[in-house]
MDTraj code that builds the backbone (N, CA, C; nanometers):
import mdtraj as md
import numpy as np

residues = "MET THR ILE LEU PHE GLU PRO LEU ASP SER ASP TYR HIS LYS ARG SER VAL LEU TYR HIS ALA THR ARG LEU SER MET LEU HIS ASP ARG MET LEU MET ARG ASN GLY ALA SER ALA SER ALA ALA MET ARG ALA ASP".split()
xyz = np.array([
    [-0.2078, 1.6169, 0.6260],
    [-0.2584, 1.4873, 0.5858],
    [-0.3125, 1.4959, 0.4437],
    [-0.2758, 1.4009, 0.3614],
    [-0.3184, 1.3981, 0.2232],
    [-0.4500, 1.3230, 0.2099],
    [-0.5407, 1.3769, 0.1333],
    [-0.6668, 1.3078, 0.1066],
    [-0.6428, 1.2127, -0.0095],
    [-0.6700, 1.0837, 0.0133],
    [-0.6444, 0.9840, -0.0896],
    [-0.7511, 0.9826, -0.1981],
    [-0.8729, 1.0221, -0.1627],
    [-0.9822, 1.0096, -0.2564],
    [-1.0597, 1.1397, -0.2662],
    [-1.1175, 1.1617, -0.3809],
    [-1.2058, 1.2754, -0.3994],
    [-1.3358, 1.2486, -0.3229],
    [-1.4130, 1.3506, -0.2947],
    [-1.5426, 1.3279, -0.2317],
    [-1.6290, 1.2339, -0.3155],
    [-1.7264, 1.1706, -0.2516],
    [-1.8124, 1.0763, -0.3227],
    [-1.8787, 1.1408, -0.4435],
    [-1.8835, 1.0666, -0.5496],
    [-1.9538, 1.1113, -0.6684],
    [-2.0436, 0.9978, -0.7157],
    [-2.1021, 1.0130, -0.8304],
    [-2.1950, 0.9109, -0.8779],
    [-2.1245, 0.7907, -0.9402],
    [-1.9933, 0.7985, -0.9631],
    [-1.9192, 0.6896, -1.0275],
    [-1.8514, 0.6036, -0.9206],
    [-1.9307, 0.5217, -0.8537],
    [-1.8798, 0.4424, -0.7422],
    [-1.7809, 0.3353, -0.7874],
    [-1.7998, 0.2813, -0.9061],
    [-1.7072, 0.1786, -0.9541],
    [-1.5667, 0.2361, -0.9713],
    [-1.5578, 0.3530, -1.0296],
    [-1.4282, 0.4183, -1.0494],
    [-1.3605, 0.4437, -0.9149],
    [-1.4378, 0.4894, -0.8170],
    [-1.3838, 0.5155, -0.6836],
    [-1.3393, 0.3854, -0.6176],
    [-1.4147, 0.2786, -0.6369],
    [-1.3798, 0.1489, -0.5804],
    [-1.2484, 0.0970, -0.6395],
    [-1.2335, 0.1105, -0.7695],
    [-1.1100, 0.0669, -0.8347],
    [-0.9906, 0.1452, -0.7812],
    [-1.0080, 0.2761, -0.7662],
    [-0.9011, 0.3599, -0.7127],
    [-0.8662, 0.3198, -0.5695],
    [-0.9692, 0.2962, -0.4891],
    [-0.9486, 0.2549, -0.3501],
    [-0.8699, 0.1242, -0.3429],
    [-0.9106, 0.0252, -0.4203],
    [-0.8438, -0.1044, -0.4155],
    [-0.7008, -0.0967, -0.4694],
    [-0.6780, -0.0168, -0.5696],
    [-0.5430, 0.0008, -0.6220],
    [-0.4527, 0.0662, -0.5174],
    [-0.5059, 0.1633, -0.4457],
    [-0.4287, 0.2302, -0.3409],
    [-0.3968, 0.1348, -0.2280],
    [-0.4964, 0.0565, -0.1848],
    [-0.4737, -0.0405, -0.0766],
    [-0.3701, -0.1452, -0.1184],
    [-0.3767, -0.1918, -0.2423],
    [-0.2816, -0.2900, -0.2909],
    [-0.1406, -0.2321, -0.2931],
    [-0.1280, -0.1070, -0.3338],
    [0.0015, -0.0407, -0.3358],
    [0.0588, -0.0265, -0.1947],
    [-0.0267, 0.0103, -0.0986],
    [0.0187, 0.0237, 0.0398],
    [0.0625, -0.1116, 0.0957],
    [-0.0132, -0.2174, 0.0654],
    [0.0225, -0.3518, 0.1102],
    [0.1557, -0.3949, 0.0500],
    [0.1739, -0.3658, -0.0775],
    [0.2985, -0.4007, -0.1448],
    [0.4177, -0.3308, -0.0793],
    [0.4019, -0.2020, -0.0488],
    [0.5095, -0.1269, 0.0161],
    [0.5432, -0.1859, 0.1530],
    [0.4394, -0.2236, 0.2297],
    [0.4641, -0.2827, 0.3621],
    [0.5347, -0.4165, 0.3504],
    [0.4974, -0.4964, 0.2505],
    [0.5627, -0.6266, 0.2324],
    [0.7096, -0.6080, 0.1961],
    [0.7381, -0.5091, 0.1118],
    [0.8775, -0.4830, 0.0750],
    [0.9586, -0.4385, 0.1962],
    [0.8999, -0.3527, 0.2803],
    [0.9705, -0.3074, 0.4008],
    [0.9978, -0.4256, 0.4939],
    [0.8968, -0.5100, 0.5145],
    [0.9126, -0.6242, 0.6037],
    [1.0164, -0.7213, 0.5489],
    [1.0137, -0.7447, 0.4178],
    [1.1099, -0.8351, 0.3559],
    [1.2515, -0.7782, 0.3693],
    [1.2659, -0.6483, 0.3499],
    [1.3961, -0.5846, 0.3613],
    [1.4484, -0.5907, 0.5044],
    [1.3601, -0.5739, 0.6011],
    [1.4019, -0.5785, 0.7420],
    [1.4450, -0.7195, 0.7788],
    [1.3719, -0.8210, 0.7332],
    [1.4092, -0.9577, 0.7664],
    [1.5385, -0.9985, 0.6959],
    [1.5597, -0.9498, 0.5743],
    [1.6831, -0.9812, 0.5023],
    [1.8036, -0.9175, 0.5715],
    [1.7885, -0.7930, 0.6169],
    [1.9011, -0.7287, 0.6844],
    [1.9278, -0.7928, 0.8207],
    [1.8229, -0.8401, 0.8886],
    [1.8425, -0.9110, 1.0151],
    [1.9150, -1.0429, 0.9925],
    [1.8824, -1.1106, 0.8832],
    [1.9493, -1.2364, 0.8510],
    [2.0964, -1.2111, 0.8177],
    [2.1253, -1.1010, 0.7517],
    [2.2646, -1.0680, 0.7184],
    [2.3445, -1.0387, 0.8459],
    [2.2826, -0.9676, 0.9410],
    [2.3515, -0.9374, 1.0667],
    [2.3772, -1.0644, 1.1473],
    [2.2880, -1.1611, 1.1346],
    [2.3016, -1.2846, 1.2124],
    [2.4166, -1.3701, 1.1604],
    [2.4506, -1.3541, 1.0340],
    [2.5595, -1.4362, 0.9761],
    [2.6954, -1.3913, 1.0191],
])
top = md.Topology()
chain = top.add_chain()
for i, resn in enumerate(residues, 1):
    res = top.add_residue(resn, chain, resSeq=i)
    for name in ("N", "CA", "C"):
        top.add_atom(name, md.element.get_by_symbol(name[0]), res)
traj = md.Trajectory(xyz[None], top)
């Protein structure tokens, strides 16, 4: 298992920015997968 973040340090803002960027990237990847699955299902239906 990969650790996404370094242990807590005194720079909480930097850690928060990193956390939110990672979450946004994960959400984006999931949306692309879901969009790709629905597009391929629509192609099979035709």
